C-alpha positions in Angstrom: 3.2 -10.3 -36.3 4.0 -9.5 -39.9 6.9 -7.3 -38.9 9.3 -10.1 -38.0 11.3 -9.8 -41.2 11.8 -6.1 -40.7 12.8 -6.2 -37.1 15.8 -8.5 -36.7 16.4 -9.6 -33.2 18.6 -7.0 -31.4 22.1 -8.3 -31.1 25.1 -6.9 -29.3 27.3 -5.0 -31.7 30.3 -7.3 -32.3 33.6 -5.8 -33.0 36.1 -7.9 -35.0 38.6 -9.5 -32.6 36.9 -8.3 -29.5 37.2 -11.5 -27.5 36.4 -11.8 -23.8 40.0 -12.3 -23.0 42.3 -10.5 -25.4 44.9 -12.9 -26.6 48.4 -11.4 -26.7 49.9 -11.5 -30.1 52.3 -14.4 -30.6 55.6 -14.1 -32.3 55.1 -15.5 -35.8 58.1 -17.5 -36.9 59.0 -17.2 -40.5 57.8 -20.1 -42.6 60.9 -22.0 -43.8 61.4 -25.2 -45.7 63.1 -28.3 -44.4 66.8 -27.8 -43.7 66.2 -24.0 -43.2 65.2 -24.1 -39.5 66.3 -20.6 -38.4 65.2 -20.9 -34.8 66.6 -23.4 -32.4 63.9 -25.2 -30.5 63.4 -23.9 -27.0 64.4 -26.2 -24.2 63.6 -25.9 -20.5 62.4 -27.5 -17.3 59.1 -27.0 -15.7 59.1 -25.5 -12.2 56.5 -26.7 -9.7 55.0 -23.8 -7.8 52.7 -23.5 -4.9 49.8 -21.1 -5.0 50.1 -18.3 -2.5 47.2 -16.4 -0.9 46.2 -13.4 -2.9 47.8 -14.5 -6.2 45.8 -14.7 -9.4 44.5 -18.2 -10.1 46.7 -19.6 -12.8 45.1 -21.0 -16.0 46.4 -24.3 -17.6 48.0 -23.8 -20.9 46.6 -27.1 -22.0 43.0 -27.3 -20.8 42.3 -23.6 -20.1 40.8 -24.4 -16.7 41.7 -22.7 -13.5 44.4 -24.6 -11.6 43.6 -25.4 -8.0 46.7 -26.3 -5.9 50.2 -26.7 -7.2 51.0 -25.8 -10.8 53.9 -25.9 -13.2 55.5 -22.9 -14.9 57.5 -23.1 -18.1 58.1 -20.7 -21.0 56.0 -18.0 -19.4 52.9 -20.3 -19.1 51.3 -22.4 -16.4 50.0 -26.0 -16.5 48.1 -28.4 -14.3 50.8 -30.9 -13.2 48.9 -33.8 -14.9 48.7 -31.8 -18.2 52.5 -31.0 -18.3 53.3 -34.0 -20.4 54.9 -34.9 -23.7 52.7 -34.0 -26.7 53.5 -37.3 -28.5 50.4 -39.5 -28.2 52.5 -42.7 -27.9 54.5 -41.2 -25.0 52.5 -38.7 -22.7 55.2 -39.0 -20.0 55.3 -36.2 -17.4 57.8 -33.5 -18.3 58.2 -32.5 -14.7 61.3 -34.6 -14.1 62.8 -34.5 -17.6 63.7 -31.5 -19.7 61.4 -30.6 -22.6 61.8 -29.2 -26.0 59.2 -26.8 -27.5 58.4 -27.3 -31.2 55.6 -25.3 -32.9 54.0 -24.5 -29.5 53.9 -28.2 -28.4 56.1 -29.6 -25.7 58.0 -32.9 -26.1 60.4 -34.9 -24.0 63.9 -35.0 -25.3 63.5 -38.6 -26.4 60.5 -38.0 -28.6 62.0 -34.8 -30.0 65.2 -36.6 -30.9 63.3 -39.5 -32.4 60.5 -37.9 -34.3 61.1 -34.1 -34.7 64.8 -33.2 -34.8 65.8 -32.3 -38.4 68.2 -34.6 -40.3 71.7 -33.5 -41.2 72.0 -33.0 -44.9 75.4 -34.6 -44.9 75.4 -37.5 -42.5 71.6 -38.0 -42.3 71.7 -38.2 -38.4 69.2 -36.3 -36.3 70.4 -32.8 -35.3 69.7 -32.4 -31.6 71.5 -29.1 -31.0 71.2 -25.9 -33.0 71.0 -26.0 -36.8 73.2 -23.9 -39.0 
């Protein structure tokens, strides 16, 4: 028909930011230059949990799939055990048995954090592993 141009296909009205699963607002860290790291990196250990009948199926913080069976909790999120690994491509070791450091939303083993990400001391040029001042 000749009315196609005047009758656009009906579409669901879309509201801005109306996602299927509303994403909770994340705490935005202030953008700071090198040497001005105001927040200490978060460190922790993952905890292996067993699913219990009737509990909500956990979603993996890495792959966003439902986790069937045991899962790991850390920093208020859940992970498939095989996705709870160091974010450094050259490493990828499981963080289950070692502590991790969170930097910009990624998890790293202490070794990689110290080697690649820890800031340098302005005075002695060594890596700062603890808190920065």
